[in-house]
SESEVO-19011 format. One record per residue (C-alpha): residue in one letter; chain; residue number from 1; x, y, z. Coordinates in steps of 0.001 Angstrom, whole numbers, plus 500000, padded with zeros to 6 digits. Example, Ala and Ser with C-alpha at 12.3 -4.5 7.8 and 13.67 -1.06 7.14 Angstrom:
<A; A; 1; <512300; 495500; 507800>>;
<S; A; 2; <513670; 498940; 507140>>;
END
This chain:
<M; A; 1; <769630; 046519; 772489>>;
<A; A; 2; <769718; 049525; 774800>>;
<H; A; 3; <771872; 049294; 777870>>;
<R; A; 4; <770060; 048893; 781225>>;
<A; A; 5; <771196; 049610; 784773>>;
<G; A; 6; <769540; 050065; 788118>>;
<F; A; 7; <769734; 050096; 791881>>;
<V; A; 8; <768132; 047022; 793667>>;
<S; A; 9; <767688; 047447; 797393>>;
<I; A; 10; <767589; 044180; 799552>>;
<I; A; 11; <765721; 044952; 802772>>;
<G; A; 12; <764210; 042874; 805602>>;
<K; A; 13; <764300; 042044; 809182>>;
<P; A; 14; <767551; 040846; 810948>>;
<N; A; 15; <768337; 037123; 810266>>;
<A; A; 16; <766142; 036773; 807238>>;
<G; A; 17; <769168; 035844; 805075>>;
<K; A; 18; <769633; 039189; 803186>>;
<S; A; 19; <773467; 038850; 803216>>;
<T; A; 20; <773357; 035263; 802016>>;
<L; A; 21; <771060; 036229; 799125>>;
<M; A; 22; <773297; 039210; 798213>>;
<N; A; 23; <776326; 037085; 798040>>;
<A; A; 24; <774454; 034352; 796039>>;
<L; A; 25; <773163; 037091; 793489>>;
<V; A; 26; <776525; 038756; 793205>>;
<G; A; 27; <778739; 035610; 793280>>;
<E; A; 28; <781245; 037131; 795752>>;
<K; A; 29; <781514; 037171; 799564>>;
<M; A; 30; <780586; 040865; 799980>>;
<S; A; 31; <778500; 040918; 803136>>;
<I; A; 32; <779440; 039217; 806390>>;
<I; A; 33; <777236; 036291; 807290>>;
<T; A; 34; <776904; 034913; 810832>>;
<P; A; 35; <774080; 033199; 812605>>;
<K; A; 36; <773519; 036253; 814833>>;
<A; A; 37; <771114; 039086; 814042>>;
<Q; A; 38; <772190; 042635; 813101>>;
<T; A; 39; <775439; 041550; 811474>>;
<T; A; 40; <775276; 044060; 808705>>;
<R; A; 41; <775814; 047611; 809877>>;
<H; A; 42; <776687; 049354; 806555>>;
<R; A; 43; <774968; 049551; 803180>>;
<I; A; 44; <777141; 047450; 801020>>;
<L; A; 45; <776811; 047528; 797288>>;
<G; A; 46; <777571; 044538; 795102>>;
<I; A; 47; <777774; 045126; 791384>>;
<V; A; 48; <776956; 042655; 788561>>;
<N; A; 49; <778229; 043732; 785163>>;
<E; A; 50; <777252; 042153; 781775>>;
<E; A; 51; <777716; 043678; 778311>>;
<D; A; 52; <774039; 045019; 778125>>;
<Y; A; 53; <773287; 045624; 781811>>;
<Q; A; 54; <774614; 046537; 785233>>;
<I; A; 55; <772877; 045663; 788464>>;
<V; A; 56; <773848; 047539; 791520>>;
<F; A; 57; <772692; 045418; 794701>>;
<S; A; 58; <772485; 047083; 797905>>;
<D; A; 59; <772473; 044984; 801060>>;
<T; A; 60; <771149; 047041; 803973>>;
<P; A; 61; <771154; 046581; 807785>>;
<G; A; 62; <768206; 044634; 809114>>;
<I; A; 63; <765087; 046663; 809969>>;
<I; A; 64; <764929; 047129; 813787>>;
<K; A; 65; <763598; 049637; 816258>>;
<P; A; 66; <766534; 051935; 817064>>;
<H; A; 67; <767935; 051902; 820651>>;
<Y; A; 68; <771294; 053717; 820044>>;
<A; A; 69; <772648; 056410; 817676>>;
<L; A; 70; <774335; 053479; 815921>>;
<H; A; 71; <770929; 051905; 815110>>;
<E; A; 72; <769576; 055257; 813915>>;
<S; A; 73; <772377; 055546; 811486>>;
<M; A; 74; <771769; 051904; 810316>>;
<M; A; 75; <768050; 052793; 809733>>;
<H; A; 76; <768973; 055970; 807777>>;
<Q; A; 77; <770989; 053707; 805429>>;
<V; A; 78; <767847; 051500; 804898>>;
<D; A; 79; <765784; 054641; 804179>>;
<G; A; 80; <768433; 055957; 801660>>;
<S; A; 81; <768529; 052623; 800010>>;
<I; A; 82; <764755; 052484; 799444>>;
<V; A; 83; <764713; 056157; 798034>>;
<D; A; 84; <767585; 055195; 795479>>;
<A; A; 85; <765938; 051932; 794483>>;
<D; A; 86; <764638; 051144; 790954>>;
<L; A; 87; <763539; 047779; 792389>>;
<I; A; 88; <763075; 046455; 795939>>;
<L; A; 89; <763638; 042885; 797087>>;
<L; A; 90; <761990; 042299; 800539>>;
<V; A; 91; <763524; 039141; 802088>>;
<T; A; 92; <761544; 037569; 804737>>;
<D; A; 93; <761783; 034035; 805863>>;
<I; A; 94; <759770; 031089; 806740>>;
<Y; A; 95; <760058; 031501; 810523>>;
<E; A; 96; <759337; 035215; 810644>>;
<E; A; 97; <756289; 036108; 812719>>;
<Y; A; 98; <753839; 038415; 810929>>;
<D; A; 99; <755303; 041461; 812890>>;
<E; A; 100; <755733; 043494; 809619>>;
<A; A; 101; <754703; 047015; 810863>>;
<D; A; 102; <758392; 048310; 810868>>;
<V; A; 103; <758895; 046811; 807301>>;
<L; A; 104; <755803; 048304; 805938>>;
<K; A; 105; <756612; 051729; 807492>>;
<K; A; 106; <759824; 051788; 805608>>;
<L; A; 107; <758025; 050905; 802348>>;
<E; A; 108; <755480; 053640; 802603>>;
<G; A; 109; <755765; 056206; 799803>>;
<S; A; 110; <758137; 054004; 797682>>;
<T; A; 111; <756892; 053710; 794028>>;
<A; A; 112; <759669; 051165; 793002>>;
<P; A; 113; <758528; 047773; 791944>>;
<L; A; 114; <758599; 045246; 794766>>;
<A; A; 115; <759254; 041587; 794919>>;
<V; A; 116; <758845; 039538; 798161>>;
<L; A; 117; <761377; 036655; 798774>>;
<I; A; 118; <760291; 033996; 801164>>;
<N; A; 119; <763618; 032604; 802233>>;
<K; A; 120; <764718; 029286; 803914>>;
<V; A; 121; <761821; 027324; 802299>>;
<D; A; 122; <764147; 024257; 802369>>;
<Q; A; 123; <763437; 024149; 806175>>;
<S; A; 124; <759727; 024081; 805632>>;
<D; A; 125; <756779; 022449; 804073>>;
<E; A; 126; <754495; 023379; 801105>>;
<E; A; 127; <751550; 024301; 803299>>;
<T; A; 128; <753537; 026791; 805376>>;
<V; A; 129; <755078; 028325; 802285>>;
<K; A; 130; <751540; 028641; 800702>>;
<A; A; 131; <750295; 030431; 803756>>;
<K; A; 132; <753230; 032894; 803689>>;
<V; A; 133; <752689; 033552; 799954>>;
<A; A; 134; <749018; 034327; 800471>>;
<F; A; 135; <749754; 036536; 803518>>;
<W; A; 136; <752238; 038751; 801512>>;
<E; A; 137; <749970; 038638; 798493>>;
<E; A; 138; <747253; 040300; 800421>>;
<K; A; 139; <749429; 042781; 802612>>;
<L; A; 140; <751580; 044173; 799833>>;
<N; A; 141; <750326; 043044; 796417>>;
<P; A; 142; <754004; 042880; 795105>>;
<K; A; 143; <754882; 042426; 791483>>;
<A; A; 144; <756188; 038873; 792305>>;
<I; A; 145; <756682; 036446; 795271>>;
<F; A; 146; <759512; 033949; 795149>>;
<A; A; 147; <759993; 030932; 797541>>;
<I; A; 148; <763756; 030669; 797837>>;
<S; A; 149; <766617; 029221; 799682>>;
<A; A; 150; <769604; 031602; 799384>>;
<L; A; 151; <771903; 029157; 801183>>;
<K; A; 152; <770997; 026240; 798942>>;
<D; A; 153; <770824; 028512; 795831>>;
<Y; A; 154; <767208; 027402; 795240>>;
<N; A; 155; <765193; 029756; 792940>>;
<V; A; 156; <767995; 032456; 793138>>;
<L; A; 157; <768198; 032376; 789225>>;
<A; A; 158; <764524; 033082; 788926>>;
<V; A; 159; <765052; 036176; 791219>>;
<M; A; 160; <768025; 037340; 789185>>;
<N; A; 161; <765944; 036917; 785950>>;
<F; A; 162; <763170; 038997; 787528>>;
<V; A; 163; <765683; 041767; 788371>>;
<I; A; 164; <767202; 041838; 784917>>;
<E; A; 165; <763627; 042080; 783395>>;
<H; A; 166; <762766; 045108; 785478>>;
<L; A; 167; <765949; 047036; 785050>>;
<P; A; 168; <765368; 050572; 783509>>;
<E; A; 169; <767210; 051736; 780401>>;
<H; A; 170; <770260; 053689; 781746>>;
<P; A; 171; <773997; 053844; 781186>>;
<A; A; 172; <776247; 052084; 783762>>;
<Y; A; 173; <776548; 053867; 787055>>;
<Y; A; 174; <779973; 052359; 787909>>;
<E; A; 175; <783016; 051293; 785865>>;
<K; A; 176; <782404; 047876; 784181>>;
<D; A; 177; <785140; 046216; 786253>>;
<A; A; 178; <783780; 047395; 789622>>;
<L; A; 179; <782471; 044867; 792034>>;
<T; A; 180; <781545; 047036; 794913>>;
<D; A; 181; <781812; 050709; 796262>>;
<R; A; 182; <783820; 049553; 799235>>;
<N; A; 183; <787647; 049423; 799577>>;
<D; A; 184; <789950; 046749; 800823>>;
<R; A; 185; <790288; 048223; 804315>>;
<F; A; 186; <786518; 047995; 804686>>;
<F; A; 187; <786428; 044218; 803780>>;
<A; A; 188; <789462; 043580; 806109>>;
<S; A; 189; <787548; 045104; 808936>>;
<E; A; 190; <784515; 043126; 808161>>;
<M; A; 191; <786287; 039824; 808146>>;
<I; A; 192; <787670; 040582; 811583>>;
<R; A; 193; <784178; 041718; 812677>>;
<A; A; 194; <782713; 038415; 811244>>;
<Q; A; 195; <785123; 036454; 813551>>;
<V; A; 196; <784082; 038507; 816476>>;
<F; A; 197; <780464; 037533; 815896>>;
<K; A; 198; <781444; 033870; 815390>>;
<Q; A; 199; <783703; 033543; 818502>>;
<Y; A; 200; <781936; 035530; 821201>>;
<K; A; 201; <778638; 035273; 822907>>;
<K; A; 202; <776014; 037746; 824274>>;
<E; A; 203; <776626; 041558; 823981>>;
<I; A; 204; <780251; 041370; 822900>>;
<P; A; 205; <779710; 041443; 819106>>;
<Y; A; 206; <777205; 044265; 819402>>;
<S; A; 207; <779480; 046404; 821480>>;
<T; A; 208; <782467; 045939; 819111>>;
<E; A; 209; <783729; 047987; 816079>>;
<V; A; 210; <786862; 047232; 814062>>;
<I; A; 211; <788980; 049954; 812641>>;
<I; A; 212; <791835; 049373; 810201>>;
<T; A; 213; <794738; 051606; 811359>>;
<A; A; 214; <797187; 050576; 808630>>;
<F; A; 215; <796934; 048671; 805417>>;
<V; A; 216; <800272; 048413; 803491>>;
<E; A; 217; <800123; 046502; 800133>>;
<G; A; 218; <803153; 044539; 799149>>;
<E; A; 219; <803606; 042478; 795990>>;
<K; A; 220; <803313; 039225; 798173>>;
<L; A; 221; <802326; 040437; 801467>>;
<H; A; 222; <799714; 042825; 802871>>;
<R; A; 223; <800527; 044202; 806334>>;
<I; A; 224; <797380; 045134; 808236>>;
<S; A; 225; <796918; 046679; 811632>>;
<A; A; 226; <793478; 046773; 813298>>;
<E; A; 227; <791917; 048136; 816462>>;
<I; A; 228; <788996; 046364; 818044>>;
<I; A; 229; <786929; 048961; 819902>>;
<V; A; 230; <784778; 047846; 822823>>;
<E; A; 231; <782776; 049765; 825440>>;
<R; A; 232; <784136; 048459; 828743>>;
<D; A; 233; <787271; 047082; 830363>>;
<S; A; 234; <785554; 043805; 831134>>;
<Q; A; 235; <784765; 043362; 827282>>;
<K; A; 236; <788426; 044074; 826475>>;
<N; A; 237; <789310; 041253; 828807>>;
<I; A; 238; <786898; 038879; 827199>>;
<I; A; 239; <788007; 039817; 823646>>;
<I; A; 240; <791730; 039298; 824595>>;
<G; A; 241; <791054; 036120; 826558>>;
<K; A; 242; <793434; 034189; 828976>>;
<D; A; 243; <796992; 034801; 827856>>;
<G; A; 244; <795637; 036350; 824708>>;
<G; A; 245; <794169; 033110; 823458>>;
<M; A; 246; <790837; 034414; 822143>>;
<L; A; 247; <792308; 037240; 820280>>;
<K; A; 248; <794840; 034732; 818614>>;
<I; A; 249; <791844; 032690; 817483>>;
<V; A; 250; <790150; 035673; 815849>>;
<G; A; 251; <793403; 036634; 814204>>;
<T; A; 252; <794017; 033232; 812849>>;
<Y; A; 253; <790587; 032796; 811161>>;
<A; A; 254; <790415; 036525; 810088>>;
<R; A; 255; <793844; 036128; 808428>>;
<R; A; 256; <792704; 033044; 806597>>;
<D; A; 257; <789642; 034766; 805322>>;
<M; A; 258; <791770; 037758; 804123>>;
<E; A; 259; <794233; 035590; 802380>>;
<E; A; 260; <791451; 033889; 800439>>;
<F; A; 261; <789772; 037188; 799621>>;
<F; A; 262; <792929; 039176; 798679>>;
<Q; A; 263; <794868; 036200; 797317>>;
<K; A; 264; <798066; 037476; 799110>>;
<K; A; 265; <799842; 036517; 802297>>;
<I; A; 266; <798631; 038631; 805281>>;
<F; A; 267; <800520; 039878; 808217>>;
<L; A; 268; <797816; 040893; 810744>>;
<E; A; 269; <798291; 042630; 814092>>;
<M; A; 270; <795334; 043578; 816393>>;
<F; A; 271; <794952; 045748; 819353>>;
<V; A; 272; <791903; 046201; 821683>>;
<K; A; 273; <790788; 049702; 822819>>;
<V; A; 274; <788020; 050804; 825201>>;
<I; A; 275; <785876; 053786; 824179>>;
<P; A; 276; <783028; 053966; 826695>>;
<D; A; 277; <779553; 054052; 825054>>;
<W; A; 278; <780790; 054581; 821482>>;
<R; A; 279; <777536; 053446; 820053>>;
<S; A; 280; <775693; 056510; 821372>>;
<K; A; 281; <778378; 059167; 820546>>;
<K; A; 282; <777796; 060904; 817257>>;
<N; A; 283; <781393; 062020; 816833>>;
<Y; A; 284; <782672; 058438; 817120>>;
<L; A; 285; <779974; 057100; 814791>>;
<K; A; 286; <780979; 059580; 812159>>;
<K; A; 287; <784673; 058734; 812558>>;
<F; A; 288; <783773; 055198; 812177>>;
<G; A; 289; <782128; 055741; 808943>>;
<Y; A; 290; <778366; 055959; 810047>>;
<E; A; 291; <776336; 058750; 808654>>;
END
């Protein structure tokens, strides 16, 4: 049997559950998942390897109207992912209002086969699901529509089988033992950022970037230094908390996640730095790995 390989782009609005789906399909915690929208800022590849196929899943930032240079960079990553795609999975959910203009605009001009995934159906009823299916059927006439619950792993296997069925014949794009295109530093920074999203309210998570300044691998212990970047002194004070209490909480949980992920003891030190208005400054965005 000929070898098959392809790029599968996972797109949708923020909070539709794209990252949960990506992690369910790949079987690894690749993308950070928090209850807040706009958690994913980078395009993250998760690679599934079998003897006769390779699937390169691409989790993209949620589709939004850009307000900052950072948002523009995030939307360029969505566009790039659609251009590269051999197959597109559009993740919507049971709560989403039919405000799909942004999504449809992104899909214009794409000839890749499309499947619509209606997520979180475990929180709904049959009638609502049927209405959603009918809506997307008429709007996009996709190759397939799946009612799924990424969190409960409901119907995820059916999606996987659909993906495998639609892979083009092609040699593997990556080494067969590769799981992702991202390095350990990237995942360390994402684990800290995930805790920032979980522990703080309001604008703090959205004004924050995490940079790994040192990553020293040891046989039993990794030593990691990180800078948490914020836009204002008041945000710095909130991140650190009274007597450094909040920063300690972030560090404790992030370190636990890293120890589970890297299967090593972790020594983690974190510093908080103010860079005014970094989200609108192209030079900082480039430095922080945004296109």
